[in-house]
C-alpha positions as CSV (number, residue, x, y, z in Angstrom):
1,M,78.1,113.2,79.8
2,A,81.6,113.1,83.3
3,M,83.6,115.5,83.3
4,L,87.4,114.6,81.9
5,T,89.8,114.1,84.8
6,G,93.9,112.9,84.4
7,A,94.7,111.1,81.5
8,D,91.3,110.9,80.1
9,L,91.5,114.2,79.5
10,L,95.3,115.1,78.2
11,A,93.8,112.1,75.9
12,K,90.7,113.9,74.4
13,L,92.0,117.0,74.3
14,K,94.9,115.7,72.4
15,E,92.1,113.6,69.7
16,L,90.2,117.1,69.4
17,G,93.8,118.8,67.9
18,D,92.6,122.2,67.1
19,A,89.3,121.8,68.2
20,S,88.2,126.1,69.7
21,K,88.5,126.8,73.0
22,S,84.5,126.3,73.6
23,D,84.8,122.7,71.5
24,L,87.5,121.2,74.6
25,V,85.0,122.6,76.8
26,R,82.4,121.0,75.7
27,A,84.0,118.0,74.3
28,T,85.4,116.9,77.4
29,G,82.3,117.3,79.9
30,Y,82.7,120.7,81.4
31,V,79.0,122.1,80.7
32,S,75.9,122.6,82.8
33,A,73.0,124.0,82.5
34,K,71.6,127.1,83.4
35,K,68.1,127.4,84.8
36,D,66.4,129.0,81.6
37,G,67.8,125.3,79.6
38,S,70.5,126.7,77.7
39,E,74.6,125.7,78.0
40,R,76.7,127.1,80.2
41,L,80.5,126.2,79.6
42,N,82.6,126.0,82.5
43,F,85.5,127.1,82.0
44,T,87.3,127.8,85.4
45,A,86.7,123.8,86.3
46,F,88.2,122.7,82.7
47,Y,91.2,124.5,83.0
48,E,91.5,124.3,86.7
49,A,91.5,119.8,85.6
50,L,94.2,120.4,82.5
51,L,96.5,121.8,84.9
52,E,95.7,118.9,87.3
53,A,96.3,116.5,84.7
54,K,99.8,118.7,84.0
55,G,101.1,118.2,87.2
56,V,100.1,121.5,88.6
57,S,99.3,121.9,92.0
58,L,97.2,124.7,92.7
59,G,96.4,123.0,95.9
60,E,92.6,122.7,97.7
61,S,90.0,123.9,95.9
62,S,88.5,127.1,95.7
63,R,85.0,125.5,97.6
64,G,87.0,122.9,99.9
65,P,88.5,124.2,103.3
66,K,91.7,126.7,102.9
67,R,93.7,126.3,105.9
68,P,96.1,129.5,106.3
69,G,98.9,131.6,106.2
70,R,101.7,131.2,103.6
71,H,104.2,127.2,103.3
72,L,108.0,128.0,103.0
73,S,108.9,126.6,99.6
74,Y,112.7,126.6,100.7
75,A,113.9,128.0,97.6
76,T,115.0,131.5,97.5
77,K,117.0,133.7,94.7
78,V,119.8,136.0,94.2
79,Q,118.7,139.8,94.0
80,F,119.4,142.0,92.0
81,N,121.9,143.3,94.1
82,G,123.8,139.5,94.8
83,N,122.5,139.3,97.9
84,L,120.9,135.6,99.1
85,M,118.3,136.4,100.6
86,V,117.3,133.2,104.3
87,G,113.9,135.7,105.6
88,K,112.6,135.1,109.3
89,A,110.8,132.6,108.7
90,Y,113.3,129.9,108.0
91,T,116.3,132.0,111.4
92,S,113.1,131.4,113.3
93,Q,112.2,127.6,112.7
94,L,115.9,127.4,113.6
95,G,115.9,129.1,116.4
96,L,118.2,131.7,115.5
97,V,118.7,135.1,117.0
98,P,119.6,138.0,115.6
99,G,123.6,138.4,116.2
100,D,124.4,134.4,115.4
101,E,127.5,134.9,113.5
102,F,128.0,131.9,111.3
103,E,130.7,130.4,108.9
104,I,130.2,130.0,105.2
105,K,131.2,127.2,103.7
106,I,131.0,127.4,99.8
107,G,131.0,123.6,98.5
108,R,129.9,122.6,94.8
109,N,126.8,123.9,94.0
110,Q,126.1,125.2,97.4
111,I,126.6,127.3,100.6
112,Q,126.5,126.5,104.2
113,L,125.8,128.5,107.2
114,V,127.8,126.4,110.5
115,P,126.9,128.9,113.5
116,L,130.6,129.9,115.1
117,S,129.3,131.0,118.6
118,D,128.3,128.6,121.9
119,A,128.9,124.6,121.1
120,A,125.8,124.5,121.5
121,Q,124.8,125.5,118.3
122,A,127.7,123.3,116.7
123,G,125.1,121.5,114.9
124,R,123.3,123.1,113.5
125,V,123.6,123.5,110.0
126,L,121.3,125.6,107.6
127,A,120.0,123.3,104.7
128,P,122.5,124.0,101.0
129,L,121.1,126.3,98.7
130,A,120.9,124.5,95.8
């Protein structure tokens, strides 16, 4: 039996209802044979396929090529002390250096940082935070 993925996997799980985890893995084809002929349930592959079917991407598979480094999420959150931090990766991307000054503009559900210094910076605005 082929391993089910995507909508087929979700439909089969819905059909099986309250079956045990082992039965779910077996019924959806995530089974292989060991050298001694016994059955091996591939839970990891099953759960990865399930997450992908539900729209959760884990990035490259554990067997595929990996790209080095972290990727920017373009999201931040207010810290425990009320501060909002914009990390070095973002300021570097904009070419900002220590000492650059900004006017803080508060809008409807957004904060904008508008450079104060020279006219060359006048066109740069950090992306609004939602």
